[in-house]
NUMI-830496 format. One record per residue (C-alpha): residue number from 0; x negated, y negated, z negated. Coordinates in steps of 0.5 Angstrom, whole numbers. Example, Ala and Ser with C-alpha at 12.3 -4.5 7.8 and 13.67 -1.06 7.14 Angstrom:
+-----+-------+-------+-------+
:   k :     x :     y :     z :
+-----+-------+-------+-------+
:   0 :   -25 :     9 :   -16 :
:   1 :   -27 :     2 :   -14 :
+-----+-------+-------+-------+
END
This chain:
+-----+-------+-------+-------+
:   k :     x :     y :     z :
+-----+-------+-------+-------+
:   0 :   -97 :  -118 :   102 :
:   1 :   -96 :  -119 :    95 :
:   2 :   -91 :  -115 :    90 :
:   3 :   -86 :  -120 :    87 :
:   4 :   -82 :  -117 :    81 :
:   5 :   -75 :  -119 :    79 :
:   6 :   -75 :  -124 :    73 :
:   7 :   -71 :  -120 :    68 :
:   8 :   -77 :  -114 :    69 :
:   9 :   -82 :  -119 :    67 :
:  10 :   -81 :  -118 :    59 :
:  11 :   -88 :  -116 :    58 :
:  12 :   -92 :  -118 :    52 :
:  13 :   -99 :  -117 :    56 :
:  14 :   -98 :  -121 :    62 :
:  15 :   -98 :  -127 :    58 :
:  16 :  -105 :  -127 :    54 :
:  17 :  -106 :  -127 :    47 :
:  18 :  -111 :  -127 :    42 :
:  19 :  -107 :  -125 :    36 :
:  20 :  -106 :  -117 :    39 :
:  21 :  -105 :  -114 :    33 :
:  22 :  -100 :  -120 :    31 :
:  23 :   -93 :  -116 :    30 :
:  24 :   -90 :  -123 :    34 :
:  25 :   -95 :  -124 :    39 :
:  26 :   -90 :  -120 :    45 :
:  27 :   -86 :  -126 :    47 :
:  28 :   -82 :  -122 :    51 :
:  29 :   -80 :  -118 :    46 :
:  30 :   -73 :  -119 :    42 :
:  31 :   -73 :  -124 :    37 :
:  32 :   -70 :  -119 :    31 :
:  33 :   -73 :  -121 :    25 :
:  34 :   -78 :  -116 :    21 :
:  35 :   -81 :  -118 :    15 :
:  36 :   -88 :  -119 :    18 :
:  37 :   -92 :  -117 :    11 :
:  38 :   -88 :  -110 :    11 :
:  39 :   -89 :  -110 :    18 :
:  40 :   -97 :  -110 :    18 :
:  41 :   -97 :  -106 :    12 :
:  42 :   -93 :  -100 :    16 :
:  43 :   -97 :  -101 :    22 :
:  44 :  -104 :  -100 :    18 :
:  45 :  -101 :   -94 :    14 :
:  46 :  -101 :   -90 :    21 :
:  47 :  -108 :   -93 :    23 :
:  48 :  -111 :   -90 :    17 :
:  49 :  -106 :   -83 :    17 :
:  50 :  -105 :   -83 :    24 :
:  51 :  -110 :   -84 :    29 :
:  52 :  -116 :   -81 :    25 :
:  53 :  -112 :   -74 :    26 :
:  54 :  -110 :   -76 :    34 :
:  55 :  -118 :   -78 :    34 :
:  56 :  -120 :   -71 :    31 :
:  57 :  -116 :   -67 :    36 :
:  58 :  -118 :   -70 :    42 :
:  59 :  -125 :   -69 :    39 :
:  60 :  -124 :   -61 :    38 :
:  61 :  -121 :   -61 :    45 :
:  62 :  -127 :   -64 :    49 :
:  63 :  -131 :   -59 :    44 :
:  64 :  -128 :   -54 :    48 :
:  65 :  -127 :   -57 :    55 :
:  66 :  -135 :   -58 :    55 :
:  67 :  -139 :   -54 :    50 :
:  68 :  -139 :   -50 :    58 :
:  69 :  -145 :   -55 :    58 :
:  70 :  -149 :   -53 :    52 :
:  71 :  -148 :   -45 :    53 :
:  72 :  -151 :   -47 :    60 :
:  73 :  -158 :   -48 :    57 :
:  74 :  -156 :   -42 :    52 :
:  75 :  -157 :   -37 :    58 :
:  76 :  -150 :   -36 :    60 :
:  77 :  -151 :   -36 :    67 :
:  78 :  -157 :   -31 :    67 :
:  79 :  -152 :   -26 :    61 :
:  80 :  -146 :   -27 :    67 :
:  81 :  -151 :   -26 :    73 :
:  82 :  -148 :   -32 :    76 :
:  83 :  -152 :   -34 :    82 :
:  84 :  -152 :   -40 :    87 :
:  85 :  -146 :   -45 :    85 :
:  86 :  -142 :   -40 :    81 :
:  87 :  -143 :   -44 :    74 :
:  88 :  -141 :   -51 :    78 :
:  89 :  -135 :   -47 :    81 :
:  90 :  -133 :   -45 :    73 :
:  91 :  -135 :   -52 :    71 :
:  92 :  -130 :   -54 :    77 :
:  93 :  -124 :   -49 :    76 :
:  94 :  -122 :   -52 :    70 :
:  95 :  -119 :   -59 :    73 :
:  96 :  -114 :   -56 :    78 :
:  97 :  -109 :   -54 :    73 :
:  98 :  -111 :   -59 :    69 :
:  99 :  -109 :   -64 :    74 :
: 100 :  -103 :   -59 :    77 :
: 101 :  -100 :   -58 :    69 :
: 102 :  -100 :   -66 :    67 :
: 103 :   -94 :   -68 :    69 :
: 104 :   -90 :   -61 :    67 :
: 105 :   -93 :   -62 :    60 :
: 106 :   -90 :   -70 :    60 :
: 107 :   -84 :   -67 :    62 :
: 108 :   -84 :   -61 :    56 :
: 109 :   -85 :   -67 :    51 :
: 110 :   -79 :   -71 :    53 :
: 111 :   -75 :   -64 :    53 :
: 112 :   -77 :   -61 :    47 :
: 113 :   -81 :   -66 :    43 :
: 114 :   -89 :   -68 :    42 :
: 115 :   -89 :   -63 :    36 :
: 116 :   -87 :   -57 :    40 :
: 117 :   -91 :   -58 :    46 :
: 118 :   -97 :   -60 :    42 :
: 119 :   -97 :   -53 :    38 :
: 120 :   -96 :   -49 :    44 :
: 121 :  -102 :   -53 :    47 :
: 122 :  -107 :   -53 :    42 :
: 123 :  -107 :   -46 :    40 :
: 124 :  -107 :   -44 :    47 :
: 125 :  -113 :   -47 :    49 :
: 126 :  -116 :   -45 :    42 :
: 127 :  -115 :   -38 :    44 :
: 128 :  -118 :   -38 :    51 :
: 129 :  -124 :   -42 :    48 :
: 130 :  -125 :   -36 :    43 :
: 131 :  -124 :   -30 :    49 :
: 132 :  -129 :   -34 :    53 :
: 133 :  -134 :   -32 :    48 :
: 134 :  -132 :   -25 :    50 :
: 135 :  -133 :   -25 :    58 :
: 136 :  -137 :   -21 :    62 :
: 137 :  -137 :   -24 :    69 :
: 138 :  -135 :   -29 :    74 :
: 139 :  -128 :   -27 :    75 :
: 140 :  -127 :   -27 :    68 :
: 141 :  -130 :   -34 :    67 :
: 142 :  -125 :   -36 :    73 :
: 143 :  -119 :   -34 :    69 :
: 144 :  -121 :   -37 :    62 :
: 145 :  -123 :   -43 :    66 :
: 146 :  -116 :   -44 :    69 :
: 147 :  -112 :   -42 :    63 :
: 148 :  -116 :   -47 :    59 :
: 149 :  -114 :   -53 :    64 :
: 150 :  -107 :   -51 :    63 :
: 151 :  -107 :   -51 :    56 :
: 152 :  -112 :   -58 :    55 :
: 153 :  -108 :   -62 :    59 :
: 154 :  -101 :   -62 :    54 :
: 155 :  -105 :   -66 :    49 :
: 156 :  -106 :   -73 :    52 :
: 157 :   -99 :   -73 :    54 :
: 158 :   -97 :   -72 :    47 :
: 159 :  -102 :   -76 :    44 :
: 160 :  -100 :   -82 :    48 :
: 161 :   -93 :   -81 :    47 :
: 162 :   -94 :   -81 :    39 :
: 163 :   -98 :   -88 :    40 :
: 164 :   -92 :   -91 :    45 :
: 165 :   -87 :   -89 :    39 :
: 166 :   -91 :   -93 :    34 :
: 167 :   -95 :   -99 :    37 :
: 168 :   -93 :  -104 :    41 :
: 169 :   -96 :  -105 :    48 :
: 170 :  -101 :  -111 :    45 :
: 171 :  -103 :  -106 :    40 :
: 172 :  -105 :  -100 :    44 :
: 173 :  -111 :  -101 :    47 :
: 174 :  -115 :  -100 :    41 :
: 175 :  -112 :   -95 :    39 :
: 176 :  -113 :   -91 :    46 :
: 177 :  -120 :   -94 :    45 :
: 178 :  -120 :   -89 :    39 :
: 179 :  -119 :   -83 :    43 :
: 180 :  -124 :   -85 :    48 :
: 181 :  -129 :   -86 :    42 :
: 182 :  -127 :   -79 :    40 :
: 183 :  -129 :   -76 :    47 :
: 184 :  -135 :   -79 :    46 :
: 185 :  -137 :   -77 :    39 :
: 186 :  -135 :   -70 :    41 :
: 187 :  -141 :   -69 :    45 :
: 188 :  -145 :   -71 :    39 :
: 189 :  -141 :   -66 :    35 :
: 190 :  -142 :   -61 :    41 :
: 191 :  -149 :   -62 :    40 :
: 192 :  -150 :   -61 :    33 :
: 193 :  -146 :   -55 :    33 :
: 194 :  -150 :   -52 :    39 :
: 195 :  -157 :   -54 :    36 :
: 196 :  -154 :   -50 :    29 :
: 197 :  -151 :   -44 :    33 :
: 198 :  -158 :   -44 :    37 :
: 199 :  -162 :   -43 :    31 :
: 200 :  -158 :   -37 :    29 :
: 201 :  -161 :   -32 :    35 :
: 202 :  -156 :   -26 :    37 :
: 203 :  -152 :   -24 :    31 :
: 204 :  -147 :   -18 :    31 :
: 205 :  -150 :   -16 :    38 :
: 206 :  -147 :   -22 :    41 :
: 207 :  -151 :   -28 :    45 :
: 208 :  -152 :   -35 :    42 :
: 209 :  -148 :   -37 :    47 :
: 210 :  -141 :   -33 :    46 :
: 211 :  -142 :   -35 :    39 :
: 212 :  -142 :   -42 :    41 :
: 213 :  -135 :   -40 :    44 :
: 214 :  -133 :   -36 :    38 :
: 215 :  -134 :   -41 :    33 :
: 216 :  -132 :   -47 :    36 :
: 217 :  -125 :   -44 :    38 :
: 218 :  -124 :   -42 :    31 :
: 219 :  -125 :   -49 :    29 :
: 220 :  -120 :   -52 :    34 :
: 221 :  -115 :   -47 :    32 :
: 222 :  -116 :   -48 :    24 :
: 223 :  -117 :   -56 :    25 :
: 224 :  -111 :   -56 :    30 :
: 225 :  -105 :   -52 :    25 :
: 226 :  -107 :   -57 :    20 :
: 227 :  -106 :   -63 :    23 :
: 228 :  -100 :   -61 :    26 :
: 229 :   -97 :   -60 :    20 :
: 230 :   -99 :   -67 :    18 :
: 231 :   -98 :   -71 :    24 :
: 232 :   -92 :   -75 :    24 :
: 233 :   -88 :   -74 :    30 :
: 234 :   -83 :   -79 :    28 :
: 235 :   -85 :   -86 :    26 :
: 236 :   -78 :   -87 :    22 :
: 237 :   -79 :   -81 :    18 :
: 238 :   -87 :   -81 :    17 :
: 239 :   -89 :   -77 :    10 :
: 240 :   -94 :   -83 :     8 :
: 241 :   -88 :   -89 :     9 :
: 242 :   -84 :   -91 :     3 :
: 243 :   -76 :   -93 :     4 :
: 244 :   -77 :  -100 :     6 :
: 245 :   -83 :   -99 :    11 :
: 246 :   -79 :   -93 :    15 :
: 247 :   -73 :   -98 :    15 :
: 248 :   -78 :  -103 :    19 :
: 249 :   -80 :   -98 :    24 :
: 250 :   -73 :   -97 :    25 :
: 251 :   -72 :  -104 :    27 :
: 252 :   -79 :  -104 :    31 :
: 253 :   -76 :   -98 :    35 :
: 254 :   -70 :  -104 :    37 :
: 255 :   -73 :  -109 :    38 :
: 256 :   -78 :  -106 :    42 :
: 257 :   -72 :  -104 :    47 :
: 258 :   -74 :  -110 :    51 :
: 259 :   -81 :  -106 :    53 :
: 260 :   -78 :  -100 :    53 :
: 261 :   -72 :  -102 :    57 :
: 262 :   -65 :   -99 :    57 :
: 263 :   -64 :  -100 :    64 :
: 264 :   -63 :   -94 :    68 :
: 265 :   -68 :   -92 :    73 :
: 266 :   -67 :   -95 :    80 :
: 267 :   -70 :   -93 :    86 :
: 268 :   -73 :  -100 :    87 :
: 269 :   -78 :   -98 :    81 :
: 270 :   -81 :   -93 :    84 :
: 271 :   -82 :   -97 :    90 :
: 272 :   -85 :  -102 :    86 :
: 273 :   -90 :   -96 :    83 :
: 274 :   -92 :   -93 :    90 :
: 275 :   -93 :  -100 :    93 :
: 276 :   -97 :  -104 :    88 :
: 277 :  -104 :  -104 :    91 :
: 278 :  -107 :  -105 :    84 :
: 279 :  -105 :   -98 :    82 :
: 280 :  -109 :   -95 :    88 :
: 281 :  -114 :   -99 :    88 :
: 282 :  -115 :   -98 :    81 :
: 283 :  -115 :   -91 :    82 :
: 284 :  -120 :   -91 :    87 :
: 285 :  -124 :   -95 :    81 :
: 286 :  -123 :   -89 :    76 :
: 287 :  -124 :   -83 :    80 :
: 288 :  -130 :   -86 :    83 :
: 289 :  -132 :   -88 :    75 :
: 290 :  -130 :   -81 :    73 :
: 291 :  -134 :   -77 :    77 :
: 292 :  -141 :   -80 :    73 :
: 293 :  -137 :   -79 :    67 :
: 294 :  -135 :   -71 :    68 :
: 295 :  -142 :   -70 :    70 :
: 296 :  -145 :   -73 :    64 :
: 297 :  -141 :   -70 :    59 :
: 298 :  -142 :   -63 :    62 :
: 299 :  -149 :   -63 :    64 :
: 300 :  -152 :   -68 :    60 :
: 301 :  -156 :   -62 :    56 :
: 302 :  -158 :   -59 :    63 :
: 303 :  -161 :   -67 :    65 :
: 304 :  -165 :   -67 :    59 :
: 305 :  -168 :   -60 :    60 :
: 306 :  -169 :   -63 :    67 :
: 307 :  -173 :   -69 :    64 :
: 308 :  -178 :   -63 :    61 :
: 309 :  -175 :   -62 :    54 :
: 310 :  -173 :   -55 :    51 :
: 311 :  -166 :   -53 :    50 :
: 312 :  -167 :   -53 :    43 :
: 313 :  -169 :   -61 :    44 :
: 314 :  -164 :   -62 :    49 :
: 315 :  -158 :   -60 :    44 :
: 316 :  -160 :   -65 :    39 :
: 317 :  -163 :   -70 :    43 :
: 318 :  -156 :   -71 :    46 :
: 319 :  -153 :   -73 :    39 :
: 320 :  -156 :   -80 :    39 :
: 321 :  -154 :   -81 :    46 :
: 322 :  -146 :   -80 :    45 :
: 323 :  -147 :   -83 :    38 :
: 324 :  -149 :   -89 :    41 :
: 325 :  -143 :   -88 :    46 :
: 326 :  -138 :   -88 :    41 :
: 327 :  -141 :   -94 :    38 :
: 328 :  -142 :   -98 :    44 :
: 329 :  -134 :   -96 :    46 :
: 330 :  -131 :   -99 :    40 :
: 331 :  -135 :  -106 :    40 :
: 332 :  -133 :  -106 :    48 :
: 333 :  -126 :  -105 :    45 :
: 334 :  -126 :  -110 :    40 :
: 335 :  -129 :  -115 :    44 :
: 336 :  -124 :  -114 :    50 :
: 337 :  -118 :  -115 :    45 :
: 338 :  -121 :  -120 :    42 :
: 339 :  -123 :  -124 :    49 :
: 340 :  -116 :  -122 :    52 :
: 341 :  -120 :  -121 :    58 :
: 342 :  -121 :  -114 :    60 :
: 343 :  -122 :  -114 :    67 :
: 344 :  -128 :  -119 :    67 :
: 345 :  -131 :  -114 :    61 :
: 346 :  -129 :  -108 :    66 :
: 347 :  -133 :  -111 :    71 :
: 348 :  -139 :  -112 :    66 :
: 349 :  -139 :  -104 :    64 :
: 350 :  -142 :  -101 :    70 :
: 351 :  -148 :  -105 :    70 :
: 352 :  -152 :  -101 :    65 :
: 353 :  -149 :   -94 :    68 :
: 354 :  -152 :   -97 :    75 :
: 355 :  -159 :   -99 :    72 :
: 356 :  -159 :   -92 :    68 :
: 357 :  -158 :   -88 :    74 :
: 358 :  -163 :   -92 :    78 :
: 359 :  -168 :   -90 :    72 :
: 360 :  -167 :   -83 :    73 :
: 361 :  -167 :   -83 :    81 :
: 362 :  -174 :   -87 :    81 :
: 363 :  -178 :   -85 :    76 :
: 364 :  -180 :   -78 :    73 :
: 365 :  -182 :   -80 :    66 :
: 366 :  -179 :   -77 :    60 :
: 367 :  -178 :   -82 :    56 :
: 368 :  -176 :   -87 :    61 :
: 369 :  -171 :   -82 :    63 :
: 370 :  -168 :   -80 :    56 :
: 371 :  -167 :   -88 :    55 :
: 372 :  -163 :   -88 :    62 :
: 373 :  -158 :   -83 :    59 :
: 374 :  -157 :   -88 :    53 :
: 375 :  -155 :   -94 :    59 :
: 376 :  -151 :   -89 :    62 :
: 377 :  -147 :   -86 :    56 :
: 378 :  -146 :   -95 :    54 :
: 379 :  -142 :   -95 :    60 :
: 380 :  -138 :   -89 :    63 :
: 381 :  -134 :   -89 :    57 :
: 382 :  -131 :   -96 :    57 :
: 383 :  -129 :   -97 :    64 :
: 384 :  -122 :   -93 :    65 :
: 385 :  -120 :   -95 :    58 :
: 386 :  -121 :  -102 :    60 :
: 387 :  -118 :  -100 :    67 :
: 388 :  -111 :   -96 :    64 :
: 389 :  -110 :  -102 :    59 :
: 390 :  -111 :  -107 :    64 :
: 391 :  -107 :  -104 :    69 :
: 392 :  -101 :  -103 :    64 :
: 393 :  -101 :  -110 :    63 :
: 394 :  -100 :  -112 :    69 :
: 395 :   -94 :  -107 :    71 :
: 396 :   -87 :  -110 :    70 :
: 397 :   -83 :  -105 :    66 :
: 398 :   -83 :   -98 :    63 :
: 399 :   -80 :   -95 :    70 :
: 400 :   -86 :   -97 :    74 :
: 401 :   -91 :   -96 :    68 :
: 402 :   -88 :   -88 :    68 :
: 403 :   -90 :   -87 :    75 :
: 404 :   -96 :   -91 :    76 :
: 405 :  -100 :   -90 :    70 :
: 406 :   -99 :   -82 :    70 :
: 407 :  -101 :   -83 :    78 :
: 408 :  -107 :   -87 :    76 :
: 409 :  -109 :   -82 :    71 :
: 410 :  -108 :   -75 :    75 :
: 411 :  -112 :   -78 :    81 :
: 412 :  -118 :   -80 :    76 :
: 413 :  -118 :   -73 :    73 :
: 414 :  -118 :   -69 :    80 :
: 415 :  -125 :   -73 :    81 :
: 416 :  -127 :   -67 :    76 :
: 417 :  -127 :   -63 :    81 :
: 418 :  -133 :   -66 :    86 :
: 419 :  -137 :   -68 :    79 :
: 420 :  -138 :   -61 :    77 :
: 421 :  -141 :   -59 :    84 :
: 422 :  -146 :   -65 :    84 :
: 423 :  -151 :   -62 :    79 :
: 424 :  -153 :   -55 :    83 :
: 425 :  -159 :   -51 :    80 :
: 426 :  -163 :   -51 :    86 :
: 427 :  -164 :   -59 :    85 :
: 428 :  -167 :   -57 :    78 :
: 429 :  -171 :   -60 :    74 :
: 430 :  -170 :   -67 :    77 :
: 431 :  -162 :   -67 :    79 :
: 432 :  -164 :   -73 :    84 :
: 433 :  -158 :   -71 :    89 :
: 434 :  -152 :   -71 :    83 :
: 435 :  -156 :   -77 :    80 :
: 436 :  -155 :   -81 :    86 :
: 437 :  -148 :   -79 :    88 :
: 438 :  -147 :   -82 :    80 :
: 439 :  -150 :   -88 :    82 :
: 440 :  -146 :   -89 :    88 :
: 441 :  -139 :   -88 :    86 :
: 442 :  -141 :   -92 :    80 :
: 443 :  -143 :   -98 :    85 :
: 444 :  -136 :   -97 :    88 :
: 445 :  -132 :   -97 :    81 :
: 446 :  -135 :  -104 :    80 :
: 447 :  -133 :  -106 :    87 :
: 448 :  -126 :  -104 :    85 :
: 449 :  -125 :  -108 :    79 :
: 450 :  -128 :  -114 :    82 :
: 451 :  -123 :  -113 :    88 :
: 452 :  -117 :  -113 :    83 :
: 453 :  -119 :  -118 :    79 :
: 454 :  -119 :  -122 :    85 :
: 455 :  -112 :  -120 :    87 :
: 456 :  -109 :  -122 :    80 :
: 457 :  -113 :  -129 :    80 :
: 458 :  -109 :  -130 :    88 :
: 459 :  -103 :  -128 :    84 :
: 460 :  -104 :  -132 :    78 :
: 461 :  -106 :  -138 :    83 :
: 462 :   -99 :  -137 :    87 :
: 463 :   -95 :  -138 :    81 :
: 464 :   -98 :  -145 :    78 :
: 465 :   -93 :  -150 :    79 :
: 466 :   -87 :  -145 :    79 :
: 467 :   -81 :  -143 :    75 :
: 468 :   -85 :  -137 :    73 :
: 469 :   -91 :  -140 :    72 :
: 470 :   -91 :  -138 :    65 :
: 471 :   -91 :  -130 :    67 :
: 472 :   -98 :  -130 :    69 :
: 473 :  -102 :  -123 :    70 :
: 474 :  -107 :  -121 :    65 :
: 475 :  -114 :  -122 :    67 :
+-----+-------+-------+-------+
END
């Protein structure tokens, strides 16, 4: 049974496809309030210039601190802590339960106290925890720091998502969110570079190299994080880099975008729409399955490269070009999806290189072929979630439904970090066939999921042809 939305709820700039996504007047459902397009474009370009790089840098350092346990593993982290069996995998897993559980409380905190206060607490918290990880001595201390890291890092994305929503209209958000995911990919390259430099230091001041990895990256996070907290614009109408005319334009944009944000009071019918919308659940399955190889890849890439026959030092610097390629490919996909306005079609293409990559690692033991396969995997694992979240957001009718549906979708996807941390146990070294085979199967399900969403959207659009709402087509 397909969902029918009230016509007044369909004020949705992306339901009607537009190839000019950065045009200030491309949102057909927005108010007709007149705003100087030149001034508006200038103001938005300043946010792109001053705000987005800072946000990307915050995401980069956060993911450095989240995934550096993978680099530490090839430094002797397991041996020095006396970990046995699946205890390393358990430590990797324990980041995610608190990360998922505390996302909604952080969202509520942003609404109550503002993104600036919440961001300060979150980034200081995860930086201190990362530094503290460099001084742990056993498995149980490792459990404590991983749980705490999940608590604090779960506060970052709600803050950044809130800031983006206050600046950019819906048609302008896709490429900006892709920038954040690009920073995630790039963090792997920086992590490999830093790890390579630290490993060449050896032991200093009686501390092993993996301890210095956590200490140095934690210190980097707290210094950069506090500097960015000072310079990030938390109020789009009072940003320090705007002149008076541009600030006035941003205040008009807030009023104009009320049609999208919605002034209507929350009604339970919107909750019913969200919880009975099949697109949300199909997308959640797809993102959960796609995130298993994504999280496994970001955490265990150095381990996989060592398994291909390279040394731990080589594994750290060989991971750098893989992540750089992932970032470049993600930017290309984001640009292409906005250019063609066909996110669903492209979302069905990006899993294909992932499937080919994991098939190579399962089917061959050739070192060169296996390393090449990692480039293929990197090309597809990062764009999928970006495309699906944007696509689903485009096809939900109003802000109330989105405020329920999108957090539900992302929380389910983040829960995939729990199984992804368990699919590469040490006993499966050096080839880790089980983990790669599981990732292959999960990505195949993710491909099927976006195919089902595409068919469902096409079916709904076909039913609208010839009707009075025929112009309110869902985005494909």
